C-alpha angles and dihedrals in degrees: 000000000000096000128104117302118241099224118227119225112282114238117239096220134034113325146171127245110199117203116198127211137254114307089003135108144191085287091071119122096251095043091052094046093049092046091049092049092050090049092049089055091049090253102113091124090058094062125085122182114165128187101250124217117255086231107087097215091049092046090057091045091053092049093045090053090056093047092049091048089050092050090050088055092050093253127137116209128202115213124229113188129181124199107320087005086064090059090050091047090054092055093044092046090055094042096050102023094245133149119246142194111211118201116200087324127201109250098211091181088066100034130093093229091180088076089068092060109119140053122330137167135225110255093223108031097030090225112155124225141171121242106201138195086255089057090050090052091050090055093050091050090054096063110121126177110246127245098226099218091060099063145072111191120205115195134170114199091215091067103141096192105046132031105247090207091067091057093043090055098042093049094038111153093032122111105273135191105197113184131184120241121000126111143251092287090060097243095206093059095114094057091049095052097096091049091048093053091046091050088054090057095239 
């Protein structure tokens, strides 16, 4: 998982860069649904969803390379980040001046990331990897204060993994959709798809 990323083709007009969460992949439920919806609309070439490294600094480097390639091609991407991908999307949005949709995002500023140190496995491939104290330090160093007008925050209060209140406070002032019930996967994702694509200007 930590090897070189094989870069997908960069779209020539507005596109979406989807960033999956910790232990996840492009095979995740939301990534597949969004990719399928984009394909149904004839927009498959406007959707990027790389397998991110399990090393936080490398994950940002991979996503940055895609954004910079898109910018060089005259393309503006909108970021969609789920869970830890929401943390990455925040850093990238601030770095490159992009808009982002954050779905039950990991609020690293409020998390004890040290508790994740140890061995984990990818939910889809089963591949095992080590998350180290150095990786935790990389995550903490990536925290950037958000510019409110760039973000749309999606939170379900039934999230069993992360406390939605941490995200609501960290991204205070941003557009927020706070919904009762649900879970960490953001169970209402299918009904939000049309609004998401509209927000991305596609």
